[in-house]
VMD Tcl script that draws the C-alpha trace (Angstrom):
set ca {
  {102.95 100.77 113.68}
  {102.70 103.99 112.91}
  {100.44 105.48 109.36}
  {100.75 109.00 108.90}
  {98.64 110.78 106.12}
  {99.10 114.22 104.83}
  {95.92 115.15 103.28}
  {96.95 117.63 100.71}
  {93.18 118.15 99.51}
  {90.25 118.30 102.09}
  {87.78 117.88 99.51}
  {88.01 114.92 98.61}
  {89.84 113.30 101.21}
  {91.09 110.16 101.88}
  {88.53 108.25 104.03}
  {89.00 104.75 103.10}
  {92.77 105.16 103.59}
  {92.12 106.62 106.92}
  {89.31 104.33 108.10}
  {91.80 101.30 107.32}
  {94.51 102.55 109.06}
  {92.04 102.94 112.58}
  {91.06 99.25 111.70}
  {94.35 98.31 111.76}
  {95.95 100.47 114.53}
  {93.30 100.89 116.83}
  {94.30 104.36 117.20}
  {93.93 108.28 115.97}
  {96.26 111.19 116.42}
  {95.04 114.29 114.15}
  {97.72 117.01 114.05}
  {96.34 120.01 112.03}
  {97.19 123.83 111.96}
  {93.66 125.38 113.28}
  {91.31 125.96 116.08}
  {90.87 122.89 117.93}
  {86.83 123.49 117.97}
  {85.56 123.54 114.38}
  {88.41 122.47 113.13}
  {88.71 119.51 109.97}
  {89.80 117.52 113.18}
  {86.77 117.46 114.18}
  {85.73 116.31 111.02}
  {88.06 113.21 111.33}
  {87.14 112.52 114.69}
  {83.25 112.49 113.68}
  {84.63 109.92 111.05}
  {86.13 107.42 112.87}
  {83.65 107.65 115.77}
  {80.36 106.96 112.75}
  {82.74 104.00 111.24}
  {85.25 102.65 113.05}
  {84.40 103.12 117.07}
  {84.19 99.48 117.80}
  {88.15 99.39 116.09}
  {89.56 102.11 118.83}
  {91.62 100.72 121.13}
  {92.07 104.29 123.15}
  {90.37 107.74 122.44}
  {91.25 109.86 119.91}
  {93.73 112.83 120.35}
  {93.67 116.10 118.86}
  {97.06 118.15 118.53}
  {95.66 121.60 117.31}
  {96.05 125.05 117.37}
  {94.26 126.93 120.42}
  {90.82 128.14 120.41}
  {91.93 131.76 120.10}
  {92.12 134.42 116.63}
  {95.51 133.50 115.18}
  {98.14 135.49 116.50}
  {100.92 136.17 113.69}
  {103.77 137.07 116.74}
  {103.24 134.30 118.40}
  {103.05 131.56 116.18}
  {105.86 129.35 117.38}
  {103.42 128.83 120.58}
  {99.83 128.39 119.15}
  {100.62 125.98 116.19}
  {101.17 122.31 117.11}
  {104.76 121.26 117.36}
  {107.03 118.04 118.06}
  {106.77 117.60 121.48}
  {102.72 118.01 121.67}
  {102.51 115.46 119.05}
  {105.03 113.46 120.94}
  {102.96 113.55 123.91}
  {99.58 112.61 121.82}
  {101.35 109.87 120.58}
  {102.23 108.74 123.69}
  {98.97 108.97 125.43}
  {97.09 106.94 122.89}
  {100.47 104.10 122.86}
  {100.34 103.78 126.81}
  {96.23 103.98 127.28}
}
mol new
graphics top color blue
foreach p $ca { graphics top sphere $p radius 0.5 }
foreach p [lrange $ca 0 end-1] q [lrange $ca 1 end] { graphics top cylinder $p $q radius 0.2 }
display resetview
């Protein structure tokens, strides 16, 4: 089972649904179009570590942009893509 959330708002955001999903699936892959370090995915990961770590059956994986200034001419390289997301899902699924 895969639960997919599109957080259209980061304040407030739907913590209870994400926690319920992690408790059900035992896994979390966070995809966002920001730097890996200090991006919102780190906040999601911290919440799960604080509130649901005992439910995890695999490490949390983040698929993000890179820790560089945003390269407008190389957006297709910087942004998460389907291949990187599929690799992350496979990693947590097969852990």
